[in-house]
C-alpha positions in Angstrom: 78.1 108.8 -3.0 76.4 105.4 -3.0 75.6 105.8 -6.7 79.4 106.2 -7.3 80.2 103.0 -5.3 77.4 101.1 -7.1 79.1 101.9 -10.4 82.4 100.3 -9.2 84.4 103.5 -8.3 86.9 103.0 -5.5 86.1 105.1 -2.4 89.6 106.7 -2.4 89.1 107.7 -6.1 85.7 109.3 -5.2 87.5 111.5 -2.7 90.2 112.5 -5.1 87.8 113.3 -7.9 85.4 115.3 -5.7 88.2 117.3 -4.0 90.5 118.0 -7.0 90.7 121.5 -8.4 88.6 123.2 -5.7 88.8 127.0 -5.5 90.7 128.6 -2.6 87.8 130.7 -1.4 84.5 128.8 -1.4 81.3 130.3 0.0 79.1 127.2 -0.3 81.2 124.0 -0.2 78.1 121.8 0.2 76.7 123.2 -3.1 80.0 122.5 -4.9 80.0 119.0 -3.5 76.4 118.3 -4.4 77.0 119.6 -8.0 80.1 117.5 -8.4 78.4 114.4 -7.1 75.8 114.6 -9.9 77.8 116.3 -12.7 80.8 114.0 -12.5 78.9 110.7 -11.9 80.5 108.0 -14.1 78.4 106.0 -16.5 77.2 102.5 -15.6 79.6 99.7 -16.3 78.7 97.0 -18.8 77.5 93.8 -17.1 80.4 91.6 -16.1 81.0 88.3 -17.8 80.5 85.2 -15.6 83.7 83.7 -14.2 85.5 81.3 -16.6 84.4 78.3 -14.6 80.7 79.2 -15.1 81.1 79.6 -18.8 80.9 76.3 -20.5 83.1 75.7 -23.6 81.2 74.6 -26.7 81.2 70.9 -27.1 82.5 69.5 -30.4 80.0 68.0 -32.9 79.6 64.2 -32.4 81.4 61.8 -34.7 79.3 60.5 -37.6 80.1 57.8 -40.2 80.1 59.0 -43.8 77.3 57.5 -45.8 79.6 57.4 -48.9 83.0 56.1 -47.7 82.3 55.1 -44.0 84.9 57.5 -42.8 84.4 59.2 -39.4 83.8 62.9 -39.3 82.4 65.5 -36.9 79.0 66.9 -37.8 75.8 67.8 -36.0 73.8 65.5 -38.3 74.6 62.3 -40.2 75.4 62.6 -43.9 78.5 62.6 -46.2 82.0 63.9 -45.4 83.4 66.8 -47.3 85.5 64.6 -49.5 82.6 62.5 -50.9 80.4 63.9 -53.7 76.8 64.8 -52.7 74.3 62.0 -52.6 72.1 61.6 -55.7 68.5 62.4 -55.1 
């Protein structure tokens, strides 16, 4: 049952899943329980995302001054803004 709990299943849900649909006349209840514990084992859950406070938002690119018109724009590197023509080589 510990494998079920490690996979995030509520203990009450484990009891309901393992005891539902049992036959009226069982000769070997321990065998049925052992089979259900392995055959009905849920898959592993995907890794949980860190809490929102731990996730850092992406910082905006720094402000740069355009080499062509001296207008401020956000870019990871200095250069020209999108309104200026490309610099001649």
